[in-house]
mmCIF file as gemmi writes it, N, C-alpha and C atoms, coordinates in Angstrom:
data_model
loop_
_atom_site.group_PDB
_atom_site.id
_atom_site.type_symbol
_atom_site.label_atom_id
_atom_site.label_alt_id
_atom_site.label_comp_id
_atom_site.label_asym_id
_atom_site.label_entity_id
_atom_site.label_seq_id
_atom_site.pdbx_PDB_ins_code
_atom_site.Cartn_x
_atom_site.Cartn_y
_atom_site.Cartn_z
_atom_site.occupancy
_atom_site.B_iso_or_equiv
_atom_site.pdbx_formal_charge
_atom_site.auth_seq_id
_atom_site.auth_asym_id
_atom_site.pdbx_PDB_model_num
ATOM 1 N N . UNK Axp A 1 ? -6.448 -1.728 -14.849 1 0 ? 1 A 1
ATOM 2 C CA . UNK Axp A 1 ? -5.111 -2.248 -14.641 1 0 ? 1 A 1
ATOM 3 C C . UNK Axp A 1 ? -4.824 -2.163 -16.111 1 0 ? 1 A 1
ATOM 4 N N . UNK Axp A 2 ? -3.583 -1.561 -16.362 1 0 ? 2 A 1
ATOM 5 C CA . UNK Axp A 2 ? -3.077 -1.43 -17.802 1 0 ? 2 A 1
ATOM 6 C C . UNK Axp A 2 ? -1.889 -2.374 -17.826 1 0 ? 2 A 1
ATOM 7 N N . UNK Axp A 3 ? -1.559 -3.372 -18.308 1 0 ? 3 A 1
ATOM 8 C CA . UNK Axp A 3 ? 0.079 -4.114 -18.314 1 0 ? 3 A 1
ATOM 9 C C . UNK Axp A 3 ? 1.02 -3.688 -19.409 1 0 ? 3 A 1
ATOM 10 N N . UNK Axp A 4 ? 2.225 -3.532 -18.82 1 0 ? 4 A 1
ATOM 11 C CA . UNK Axp A 4 ? 3.001 -3.769 -20.006 1 0 ? 4 A 1
ATOM 12 C C . UNK Axp A 4 ? 4.267 -4.594 -19.629 1 0 ? 4 A 1
ATOM 13 N N . UNK Axp A 5 ? 4.614 -5.117 -20.825 1 0 ? 5 A 1
ATOM 14 C CA . UNK Axp A 5 ? 5.582 -6.157 -20.705 1 0 ? 5 A 1
ATOM 15 C C . UNK Axp A 5 ? 7.113 -5.306 -21.122 1 0 ? 5 A 1
ATOM 16 N N . UNK Axp A 6 ? 7.882 -5.966 -20.361 1 0 ? 6 A 1
ATOM 17 C CA . UNK Axp A 6 ? 9.284 -5.919 -20.778 1 0 ? 6 A 1
ATOM 18 C C . UNK Axp A 6 ? 9.96 -6.947 -21.013 1 0 ? 6 A 1
ATOM 19 N N . UNK Axp A 7 ? 9.909 -6.971 -22.805 1 0 ? 7 A 1
ATOM 20 C CA . UNK Axp A 7 ? 10.456 -7.815 -23.241 1 0 ? 7 A 1
ATOM 21 C C . UNK Axp A 7 ? 11.551 -7.363 -24.194 1 0 ? 7 A 1
ATOM 22 N N . UNK Axp A 8 ? 12.469 -8.329 -24.895 1 0 ? 8 A 1
ATOM 23 C CA . UNK Axp A 8 ? 13.581 -7.973 -25.688 1 0 ? 8 A 1
ATOM 24 C C . UNK Axp A 8 ? 13.825 -6.634 -25.549 1 0 ? 8 A 1
ATOM 25 N N . UNK Axp A 9 ? 14.624 -6.211 -24.426 1 0 ? 9 A 1
ATOM 26 C CA . UNK Axp A 9 ? 15.074 -5.128 -24.288 1 0 ? 9 A 1
ATOM 27 C C . UNK Axp A 9 ? 13.779 -3.69 -24.766 1 0 ? 9 A 1
ATOM 28 N N . UNK Axp A 10 ? 12.792 -3.819 -24.633 1 0 ? 10 A 1
ATOM 29 C CA . UNK Axp A 10 ? 11.554 -2.874 -25.014 1 0 ? 10 A 1
ATOM 30 C C . UNK Axp A 10 ? 10.502 -2.893 -24.082 1 0 ? 10 A 1
ATOM 31 N N . UNK Axp A 11 ? 9.742 -1.737 -24.02 1 0 ? 11 A 1
ATOM 32 C CA . UNK Axp A 11 ? 8.239 -2.004 -23.127 1 0 ? 11 A 1
ATOM 33 C C . UNK Axp A 11 ? 7.529 -2.071 -24.42 1 0 ? 11 A 1
ATOM 34 N N . UNK Axp A 12 ? 6.631 -2.961 -24.174 1 0 ? 12 A 1
ATOM 35 C CA . UNK Axp A 12 ? 5.56 -3.503 -24.865 1 0 ? 12 A 1
ATOM 36 C C . UNK Axp A 12 ? 3.88 -3.03 -24.228 1 0 ? 12 A 1
ATOM 37 N N . UNK Axp A 13 ? 3.346 -2.008 -24.631 1 0 ? 13 A 1
ATOM 38 C CA . UNK Axp A 13 ? 3.784 -1.49 -25.589 1 0 ? 13 A 1
ATOM 39 C C . UNK Axp A 13 ? 4.371 0.049 -24.913 1 0 ? 13 A 1
ATOM 40 N N . UNK Axp A 14 ? 5.152 0.669 -25.642 1 0 ? 14 A 1
ATOM 41 C CA . UNK Axp A 14 ? 6.106 1.677 -25.347 1 0 ? 14 A 1
ATOM 42 C C . UNK Axp A 14 ? 5.122 2.882 -25.376 1 0 ? 14 A 1
ATOM 43 N N . UNK Axp A 15 ? 3.902 3.119 -25.789 1 0 ? 15 A 1
ATOM 44 C CA . UNK Axp A 15 ? 3.309 4.063 -25.86 1 0 ? 15 A 1
ATOM 45 C C . UNK Axp A 15 ? 1.565 3.828 -25.339 1 0 ? 15 A 1
ATOM 46 N N . UNK Axp A 16 ? 1.127 4.358 -24.071 1 0 ? 16 A 1
ATOM 47 C CA . UNK Axp A 16 ? -0.181 4.193 -23.798 1 0 ? 16 A 1
ATOM 48 C C . UNK Axp A 16 ? -1.041 5.506 -23.407 1 0 ? 16 A 1
ATOM 49 N N . UNK Axp A 17 ? -2.17 5.433 -23.852 1 0 ? 17 A 1
ATOM 50 C CA . UNK Axp A 17 ? -3.053 7.074 -23.348 1 0 ? 17 A 1
ATOM 51 C C . UNK Axp A 17 ? -4.046 6.1 -22.042 1 0 ? 17 A 1
ATOM 52 N N . UNK Axp A 18 ? -3.906 6.617 -21.132 1 0 ? 18 A 1
ATOM 53 C CA . UNK Axp A 18 ? -4.829 6.251 -20.165 1 0 ? 18 A 1
ATOM 54 C C . UNK Axp A 18 ? -5.637 7.525 -19.37 1 0 ? 18 A 1
ATOM 55 N N . UNK Axp A 19 ? -6.743 7.194 -18.634 1 0 ? 19 A 1
ATOM 56 C CA . UNK Axp A 19 ? -7.203 8.162 -17.957 1 0 ? 19 A 1
ATOM 57 C C . UNK Axp A 19 ? -6.814 8.601 -16.414 1 0 ? 19 A 1
ATOM 58 N N . UNK Axp A 20 ? -6.66 9.531 -15.963 1 0 ? 20 A 1
ATOM 59 C CA . UNK Axp A 20 ? -6.448 10.013 -14.54 1 0 ? 20 A 1
ATOM 60 C C . UNK Axp A 20 ? -7.01 8.795 -13.526 1 0 ? 20 A 1
ATOM 61 N N . UNK Axp A 21 ? -6.122 8.139 -13.179 1 0 ? 21 A 1
ATOM 62 C CA . UNK Axp A 21 ? -6.835 7.136 -11.665 1 0 ? 21 A 1
ATOM 63 C C . UNK Axp A 21 ? -6.329 5.613 -12.238 1 0 ? 21 A 1
ATOM 64 N N . UNK Axp A 22 ? -5.464 5.645 -13.738 1 0 ? 22 A 1
ATOM 65 C CA . UNK Axp A 22 ? -5.279 4.252 -14.072 1 0 ? 22 A 1
ATOM 66 C C . UNK Axp A 22 ? -3.665 4.096 -13.408 1 0 ? 22 A 1
ATOM 67 N N . UNK Axp A 23 ? -4.056 2.524 -12.851 1 0 ? 23 A 1
ATOM 68 C CA . UNK Axp A 23 ? -2.745 1.917 -12.741 1 0 ? 23 A 1
ATOM 69 C C . UNK Axp A 23 ? -2.084 1.184 -14.234 1 0 ? 23 A 1
ATOM 70 N N . UNK Axp A 24 ? -0.588 1.352 -14.192 1 0 ? 24 A 1
ATOM 71 C CA . UNK Axp A 24 ? -0.096 0.794 -14.783 1 0 ? 24 A 1
ATOM 72 C C . UNK Axp A 24 ? 0.953 -0.402 -14.246 1 0 ? 24 A 1
ATOM 73 N N . UNK Axp A 25 ? 0.959 -1.966 -14.813 1 0 ? 25 A 1
ATOM 74 C CA . UNK Axp A 25 ? 1.417 -2.809 -13.991 1 0 ? 25 A 1
ATOM 75 C C . UNK Axp A 25 ? 2.628 -3.167 -15.129 1 0 ? 25 A 1
ATOM 76 N N . UNK Axp A 26 ? 4.212 -2.885 -15.216 1 0 ? 26 A 1
ATOM 77 C CA . UNK Axp A 26 ? 5.27 -3.222 -15.76 1 0 ? 26 A 1
ATOM 78 C C . UNK Axp A 26 ? 5.703 -4.465 -15.06 1 0 ? 26 A 1
ATOM 79 N N . UNK Axp A 27 ? 5.672 -5.727 -16.15 1 0 ? 27 A 1
ATOM 80 C CA . UNK Axp A 27 ? 5.968 -7.035 -15.672 1 0 ? 27 A 1
ATOM 81 C C . UNK Axp A 27 ? 7.269 -7.482 -16.633 1 0 ? 27 A 1
ATOM 82 N N . UNK Axp A 28 ? 8.745 -7.89 -16.131 1 0 ? 28 A 1
ATOM 83 C CA . UNK Axp A 28 ? 9.971 -8.05 -16.732 1 0 ? 28 A 1
ATOM 84 C C . UNK Axp A 28 ? 9.898 -9.695 -17.097 1 0 ? 28 A 1
ATOM 85 N N . UNK Axp A 29 ? 9.418 -9.649 -18.661 1 0 ? 29 A 1
ATOM 86 C CA . UNK Axp A 29 ? 9.845 -11.067 -19.337 1 0 ? 29 A 1
ATOM 87 C C . UNK Axp A 29 ? 11.006 -11.517 -20.058 1 0 ? 29 A 1
ATOM 88 N N . UNK Axp A 30 ? 12.341 -9.965 -19.483 1 0 ? 30 A 1
ATOM 89 C CA . UNK Axp A 30 ? 13.16 -10.642 -19.999 1 0 ? 30 A 1
ATOM 90 C C . UNK Axp A 30 ? 14.332 -11.286 -19.213 1 0 ? 30 A 1
ATOM 91 N N . UNK Axp A 31 ? 15.341 -12.025 -19.473 1 0 ? 31 A 1
ATOM 92 C CA . UNK Axp A 31 ? 16.034 -13.156 -18.854 1 0 ? 31 A 1
ATOM 93 C C . UNK Axp A 31 ? 16.963 -11.849 -17.555 1 0 ? 31 A 1
ATOM 94 N N . UNK Axp A 32 ? 17.37 -10.499 -17.651 1 0 ? 32 A 1
ATOM 95 C CA . UNK Axp A 32 ? 18.205 -9.807 -17.204 1 0 ? 32 A 1
ATOM 96 C C . UNK Axp A 32 ? 17.179 -8.866 -16.748 1 0 ? 32 A 1
ATOM 97 N N . UNK Axp A 33 ? 17.995 -8.208 -15.973 1 0 ? 33 A 1
ATOM 98 C CA . UNK Axp A 33 ? 17.339 -7.006 -15.132 1 0 ? 33 A 1
ATOM 99 C C . UNK Axp A 33 ? 16.571 -5.7 -15.751 1 0 ? 33 A 1
ATOM 100 N N . UNK Axp A 34 ? 15.812 -5.032 -15.295 1 0 ? 34 A 1
ATOM 101 C CA . UNK Axp A 34 ? 15.43 -3.657 -15.83 1 0 ? 34 A 1
ATOM 102 C C . UNK Axp A 34 ? 14.91 -2.782 -14.98 1 0 ? 34 A 1
ATOM 103 N N . UNK Axp A 35 ? 14.734 -1.596 -15.185 1 0 ? 35 A 1
ATOM 104 C CA . UNK Axp A 35 ? 14.042 -0.535 -14.619 1 0 ? 35 A 1
ATOM 105 C C . UNK Axp A 35 ? 12.922 0.091 -14.815 1 0 ? 35 A 1
ATOM 106 N N . UNK Axp A 36 ? 11.961 0.615 -14.226 1 0 ? 36 A 1
ATOM 107 C CA . UNK Axp A 36 ? 10.984 1.758 -14.884 1 0 ? 36 A 1
ATOM 108 C C . UNK Axp A 36 ? 10.945 2.732 -14.056 1 0 ? 36 A 1
ATOM 109 N N . UNK Axp A 37 ? 12.082 3.857 -14.507 1 0 ? 37 A 1
ATOM 110 C CA . UNK Axp A 37 ? 12.583 5.169 -14.107 1 0 ? 37 A 1
ATOM 111 C C . UNK Axp A 37 ? 11.942 6.308 -14.654 1 0 ? 37 A 1
ATOM 112 N N . UNK Axp A 38 ? 11.11 7.115 -14.111 1 0 ? 38 A 1
ATOM 113 C CA . UNK Axp A 38 ? 10.291 8.204 -14.736 1 0 ? 38 A 1
ATOM 114 C C . UNK Axp A 38 ? 11.543 9.45 -15.102 1 0 ? 38 A 1
ATOM 115 N N . UNK Axp A 39 ? 11.846 10.167 -16.198 1 0 ? 39 A 1
ATOM 116 C CA . UNK Axp A 39 ? 12.657 10.883 -16.56 1 0 ? 39 A 1
ATOM 117 C C . UNK Axp A 39 ? 12.055 11.987 -16.057 1 0 ? 39 A 1
ATOM 118 N N . UNK Axp A 40 ? 11.104 12.691 -15.684 1 0 ? 40 A 1
ATOM 119 C CA . UNK Axp A 40 ? 10.702 14.079 -15.379 1 0 ? 40 A 1
ATOM 120 C C . UNK Axp A 40 ? 11.247 14.593 -13.93 1 0 ? 40 A 1
ATOM 121 N N . UNK Axp A 41 ? 10.828 15.503 -13.32 1 0 ? 41 A 1
ATOM 122 C CA . UNK Axp A 41 ? 11.926 16.004 -12.063 1 0 ? 41 A 1
ATOM 123 C C . UNK Axp A 41 ? 10.523 16.513 -11.377 1 0 ? 41 A 1
ATOM 124 N N . UNK Axp A 42 ? 9.108 16.474 -11.63 1 0 ? 42 A 1
ATOM 125 C CA . UNK Axp A 42 ? 8.044 17.163 -10.921 1 0 ? 42 A 1
ATOM 126 C C . UNK Axp A 42 ? 7.63 15.779 -9.596 1 0 ? 42 A 1
ATOM 127 N N . UNK Axp A 43 ? 6.446 15.776 -9.324 1 0 ? 43 A 1
ATOM 128 C CA . UNK Axp A 43 ? 6.068 15.458 -8.199 1 0 ? 43 A 1
ATOM 129 C C . UNK Axp A 43 ? 5.645 13.99 -8.438 1 0 ? 43 A 1
ATOM 130 N N . UNK Axp A 44 ? 5.25 13.399 -9.433 1 0 ? 44 A 1
ATOM 131 C CA . UNK Axp A 44 ? 5.012 12.51 -10.324 1 0 ? 44 A 1
ATOM 132 C C . UNK Axp A 44 ? 6.381 11.361 -10.253 1 0 ? 44 A 1
ATOM 133 N N . UNK Axp A 45 ? 7.149 11.806 -9.741 1 0 ? 45 A 1
ATOM 134 C CA . UNK Axp A 45 ? 8.556 10.578 -9.924 1 0 ? 45 A 1
ATOM 135 C C . UNK Axp A 45 ? 8.147 9.225 -9.406 1 0 ? 45 A 1
ATOM 136 N N . UNK Axp A 46 ? 8.452 8.104 -10.295 1 0 ? 46 A 1
ATOM 137 C CA . UNK Axp A 46 ? 8.292 7.149 -9.462 1 0 ? 46 A 1
ATOM 138 C C . UNK Axp A 46 ? 9.915 5.783 -10.089 1 0 ? 46 A 1
ATOM 139 N N . UNK Axp A 47 ? 9.846 4.944 -9.612 1 0 ? 47 A 1
ATOM 140 C CA . UNK Axp A 47 ? 11.061 4.482 -9.876 1 0 ? 47 A 1
ATOM 141 C C . UNK Axp A 47 ? 10.841 2.73 -9.195 1 0 ? 47 A 1
ATOM 142 N N . UNK Axp A 48 ? 11.215 2.191 -10.296 1 0 ? 48 A 1
ATOM 143 C CA . UNK Axp A 48 ? 10.752 0.225 -9.946 1 0 ? 48 A 1
ATOM 144 C C . UNK Axp A 48 ? 11.91 -0.434 -8.759 1 0 ? 48 A 1
ATOM 145 N N . UNK Axp A 49 ? 13.244 0.815 -9.189 1 0 ? 49 A 1
ATOM 146 C CA . UNK Axp A 49 ? 14.414 -0.249 -8.672 1 0 ? 49 A 1
ATOM 147 C C . UNK Axp A 49 ? 14.295 -1.723 -9.942 1 0 ? 49 A 1
ATOM 148 N N . UNK Axp A 50 ? 15.489 -1.96 -9.246 1 0 ? 50 A 1
ATOM 149 C CA . UNK Axp A 50 ? 15.785 -3.406 -10.616 1 0 ? 50 A 1
ATOM 150 C C . UNK Axp A 50 ? 14.728 -4.418 -10.672 1 0 ? 50 A 1
ATOM 151 N N . UNK Axp A 51 ? 13.905 -4.825 -11.268 1 0 ? 51 A 1
ATOM 152 C CA . UNK Axp A 51 ? 13.313 -6.052 -11.479 1 0 ? 51 A 1
ATOM 153 C C . UNK Axp A 51 ? 13.721 -6.885 -12.366 1 0 ? 51 A 1
ATOM 154 N N . UNK Axp A 52 ? 14.01 -8.17 -11.707 1 0 ? 52 A 1
ATOM 155 C CA . UNK Axp A 52 ? 14.87 -9.331 -11.831 1 0 ? 52 A 1
ATOM 156 C C . UNK Axp A 52 ? 13.275 -10.403 -13.057 1 0 ? 52 A 1
ATOM 157 N N . UNK Axp A 53 ? 13.734 -11.133 -13.819 1 0 ? 53 A 1
ATOM 158 C CA . UNK Axp A 53 ? 12.721 -11.671 -14.338 1 0 ? 53 A 1
ATOM 159 C C . UNK Axp A 53 ? 11.35 -11.858 -13.614 1 0 ? 53 A 1
ATOM 160 N N . UNK Axp A 54 ? 10.529 -12.044 -14.18 1 0 ? 54 A 1
ATOM 161 C CA . UNK Axp A 54 ? 8.902 -12.001 -13.603 1 0 ? 54 A 1
ATOM 162 C C . UNK Axp A 54 ? 8.658 -11.091 -12.372 1 0 ? 54 A 1
ATOM 163 N N . UNK Axp A 55 ? 9.618 -10.046 -12.057 1 0 ? 55 A 1
ATOM 164 C CA . UNK Axp A 55 ? 9.19 -9.432 -11.531 1 0 ? 55 A 1
ATOM 165 C C . UNK Axp A 55 ? 8.485 -8.176 -11.722 1 0 ? 55 A 1
ATOM 166 N N . UNK Axp A 56 ? 7.511 -7.328 -11.114 1 0 ? 56 A 1
ATOM 167 C CA . UNK Axp A 56 ? 6.645 -6.452 -11.324 1 0 ? 56 A 1
ATOM 168 C C . UNK Axp A 56 ? 6.809 -5.486 -10.662 1 0 ? 56 A 1
ATOM 169 N N . UNK Axp A 57 ? 5.877 -3.943 -11.414 1 0 ? 57 A 1
ATOM 170 C CA . UNK Axp A 57 ? 6.171 -2.828 -10.643 1 0 ? 57 A 1
ATOM 171 C C . UNK Axp A 57 ? 4.863 -2.202 -11.38 1 0 ? 57 A 1
ATOM 172 N N . UNK Axp A 58 ? 4.115 -1.5 -10.217 1 0 ? 58 A 1
ATOM 173 C CA . UNK Axp A 58 ? 2.918 -0.817 -10.723 1 0 ? 58 A 1
ATOM 174 C C . UNK Axp A 58 ? 2.861 0.689 -9.857 1 0 ? 58 A 1
ATOM 175 N N . UNK Axp A 59 ? 2.348 1.425 -10.965 1 0 ? 59 A 1
ATOM 176 C CA . UNK Axp A 59 ? 2.138 2.946 -10.81 1 0 ? 59 A 1
ATOM 177 C C . UNK Axp A 59 ? 0.679 3.278 -10.913 1 0 ? 59 A 1
ATOM 178 N N . UNK Axp A 60 ? 0.05 3.85 -10.395 1 0 ? 60 A 1
ATOM 179 C CA . UNK Axp A 60 ? -1.161 4.481 -10.725 1 0 ? 60 A 1
ATOM 180 C C . UNK Axp A 60 ? -0.931 6.441 -10.794 1 0 ? 60 A 1
ATOM 181 N N . UNK Axp A 61 ? -1.623 6.825 -11.796 1 0 ? 61 A 1
ATOM 182 C CA . UNK Axp A 61 ? -1.321 7.733 -12.205 1 0 ? 61 A 1
ATOM 183 C C . UNK Axp A 61 ? -2.449 9.083 -11.939 1 0 ? 61 A 1
ATOM 184 N N . UNK Axp A 62 ? -1.776 10.013 -11.033 1 0 ? 62 A 1
ATOM 185 C CA . UNK Axp A 62 ? -3.104 10.61 -10.35 1 0 ? 62 A 1
ATOM 186 C C . UNK Axp A 62 ? -3.436 11.854 -11.054 1 0 ? 62 A 1
ATOM 187 N N . UNK Axp A 63 ? -2.704 12.164 -11.88 1 0 ? 63 A 1
ATOM 188 C CA . UNK Axp A 63 ? -2.633 13.51 -12.319 1 0 ? 63 A 1
ATOM 189 C C . UNK Axp A 63 ? -2.405 13.376 -14.188 1 0 ? 63 A 1
ATOM 190 N N . UNK Axp A 64 ? -2.901 14.301 -14.873 1 0 ? 64 A 1
ATOM 191 C CA . UNK Axp A 64 ? -3.142 14.475 -16.369 1 0 ? 64 A 1
ATOM 192 C C . UNK Axp A 64 ? -1.72 15.09 -16.458 1 0 ? 64 A 1
ATOM 193 N N . UNK Axp A 65 ? -1.331 14.509 -17.594 1 0 ? 65 A 1
ATOM 194 C CA . UNK Axp A 65 ? 0.306 15.124 -18.187 1 0 ? 65 A 1
ATOM 195 C C . UNK Axp A 65 ? 0.748 13.844 -18.826 1 0 ? 65 A 1
ATOM 196 N N . UNK Axp A 66 ? 2.046 14.141 -19.168 1 0 ? 66 A 1
ATOM 197 C CA . UNK Axp A 66 ? 2.844 13.248 -20.608 1 0 ? 66 A 1
ATOM 198 C C . UNK Axp A 66 ? 4.061 12.94 -19.439 1 0 ? 66 A 1
ATOM 199 N N . UNK Axp A 67 ? 4.189 11.508 -19 1 0 ? 67 A 1
ATOM 200 C CA . UNK Axp A 67 ? 5.08 10.866 -18.489 1 0 ? 67 A 1
ATOM 201 C C . UNK Axp A 67 ? 6.097 9.77 -19.009 1 0 ? 67 A 1
ATOM 202 N N . UNK Axp A 68 ? 7.257 10.319 -19.139 1 0 ? 68 A 1
ATOM 203 C CA . UNK Axp A 68 ? 8.279 9.591 -20.124 1 0 ? 68 A 1
ATOM 204 C C . UNK Axp A 68 ? 8.988 8.86 -19.132 1 0 ? 68 A 1
ATOM 205 N N . UNK Axp A 69 ? 9.479 7.734 -19.399 1 0 ? 69 A 1
ATOM 206 C CA . UNK Axp A 69 ? 10.452 6.504 -18.161 1 0 ? 69 A 1
ATOM 207 C C . UNK Axp A 69 ? 11.227 5.861 -19.157 1 0 ? 69 A 1
ATOM 208 N N . UNK Axp A 70 ? 12.179 5.441 -18.77 1 0 ? 70 A 1
ATOM 209 C CA . UNK Axp A 70 ? 13.743 4.273 -19.146 1 0 ? 70 A 1
ATOM 210 C C . UNK Axp A 70 ? 13.962 3.256 -18.203 1 0 ? 70 A 1
ATOM 211 N N . UNK Axp A 71 ? 14.882 2.862 -18.836 1 0 ? 71 A 1
ATOM 212 C CA . UNK Axp A 71 ? 15.518 1.854 -17.763 1 0 ? 71 A 1
ATOM 213 C C . UNK Axp A 71 ? 16.636 2.418 -17.766 1 0 ? 71 A 1
ATOM 214 N N . UNK Axp A 72 ? 17.313 2.312 -16.18 1 0 ? 72 A 1
ATOM 215 C CA . UNK Axp A 72 ? 18.38 2.96 -16.082 1 0 ? 72 A 1
ATOM 216 C C . UNK Axp A 72 ? 19.683 2.174 -16.35 1 0 ? 72 A 1
ATOM 217 N N . UNK Axp A 73 ? 19.605 0.931 -16.82 1 0 ? 73 A 1
ATOM 218 C CA . UNK Axp A 73 ? 20.552 0.158 -17.301 1 0 ? 73 A 1
ATOM 219 C C . UNK Axp A 73 ? 20.472 -0.034 -18.805 1 0 ? 73 A 1
ATOM 220 N N . UNK Axp A 74 ? 19.209 0.516 -19.135 1 0 ? 74 A 1
ATOM 221 C CA . UNK Axp A 74 ? 19.128 0.523 -20.823 1 0 ? 74 A 1
ATOM 222 C C . UNK Axp A 74 ? 18.901 1.936 -21.475 1 0 ? 74 A 1
ATOM 223 N N . UNK Axp A 75 ? 19.682 2.67 -21.436 1 0 ? 75 A 1
ATOM 224 C CA . UNK Axp A 75 ? 18.927 3.934 -21.799 1 0 ? 75 A 1
ATOM 225 C C . UNK Axp A 75 ? 18.091 3.72 -22.89 1 0 ? 75 A 1
ATOM 226 N N . UNK Axp A 76 ? 18.403 3.198 -24.172 1 0 ? 76 A 1
ATOM 227 C CA . UNK Axp A 76 ? 18.177 3.581 -25.46 1 0 ? 76 A 1
ATOM 228 C C . UNK Axp A 76 ? 16.467 2.748 -25.014 1 0 ? 76 A 1
ATOM 229 N N . UNK Axp A 77 ? 15.902 1.805 -24.073 1 0 ? 77 A 1
ATOM 230 C CA . UNK Axp A 77 ? 14.477 1.636 -23.891 1 0 ? 77 A 1
ATOM 231 C C . UNK Axp A 77 ? 13.649 2.776 -23.015 1 0 ? 77 A 1
ATOM 232 N N . UNK Axp A 78 ? 12.811 3.296 -24.093 1 0 ? 78 A 1
ATOM 233 C CA . UNK Axp A 78 ? 11.703 4.607 -23.222 1 0 ? 78 A 1
ATOM 234 C C . UNK Axp A 78 ? 10.492 4.127 -23.915 1 0 ? 78 A 1
ATOM 235 N N . UNK Axp A 79 ? 9.794 4.483 -22.576 1 0 ? 79 A 1
ATOM 236 C CA . UNK Axp A 79 ? 8.357 4.77 -23.09 1 0 ? 79 A 1
ATOM 237 C C . UNK Axp A 79 ? 7.637 5.885 -22.821 1 0 ? 79 A 1
ATOM 238 N N . UNK Axp A 80 ? 6.51 6.037 -22.714 1 0 ? 80 A 1
ATOM 239 C CA . UNK Axp A 80 ? 5.313 7.41 -22.471 1 0 ? 80 A 1
ATOM 240 C C . UNK Axp A 80 ? 4.103 6.822 -22.323 1 0 ? 80 A 1
ATOM 241 N N . UNK Axp A 81 ? 3.844 7.451 -21.006 1 0 ? 81 A 1
ATOM 242 C CA . UNK Axp A 81 ? 2.182 7.665 -20.721 1 0 ? 81 A 1
ATOM 243 C C . UNK Axp A 81 ? 1.641 8.791 -20.678 1 0 ? 81 A 1
ATOM 244 N N . UNK Axp A 82 ? 0.381 8.692 -21.387 1 0 ? 82 A 1
ATOM 245 C CA . UNK Axp A 82 ? -0.448 10.165 -21.7 1 0 ? 82 A 1
ATOM 246 C C . UNK Axp A 82 ? -1.43 10.072 -20.57 1 0 ? 82 A 1
ATOM 247 N N . UNK Axp A 83 ? -1.748 10.958 -20.014 1 0 ? 83 A 1
ATOM 248 C CA . UNK Axp A 83 ? -2.89 10.572 -18.852 1 0 ? 83 A 1
ATOM 249 C C . UNK Axp A 83 ? -3.575 12.184 -18.76 1 0 ? 83 A 1
ATOM 250 N N . UNK Axp A 84 ? -4.606 11.77 -19.664 1 0 ? 84 A 1
ATOM 251 C CA . UNK Axp A 84 ? -5.664 12.596 -19.851 1 0 ? 84 A 1
ATOM 252 C C . UNK Axp A 84 ? -6.767 12.575 -18.65 1 0 ? 84 A 1
């Protein structure tokens, strides 16, 4: 499992490289709500819904590829998962 922190209106780290089968868990450490929302349109879609402070969302990446995501409430917040 790879942790990604949501803090100061950003994903930390905002780029990770992982192997197929890896689970990533995002945890919101900000006082406001955020989402983790895949921006592609293929079968690997994921969306955390609104995450309040202290809430987490996890996703297991079962196929190789480059997966970009954003926060629906803050479009400047972006991240990428490279699955090899």
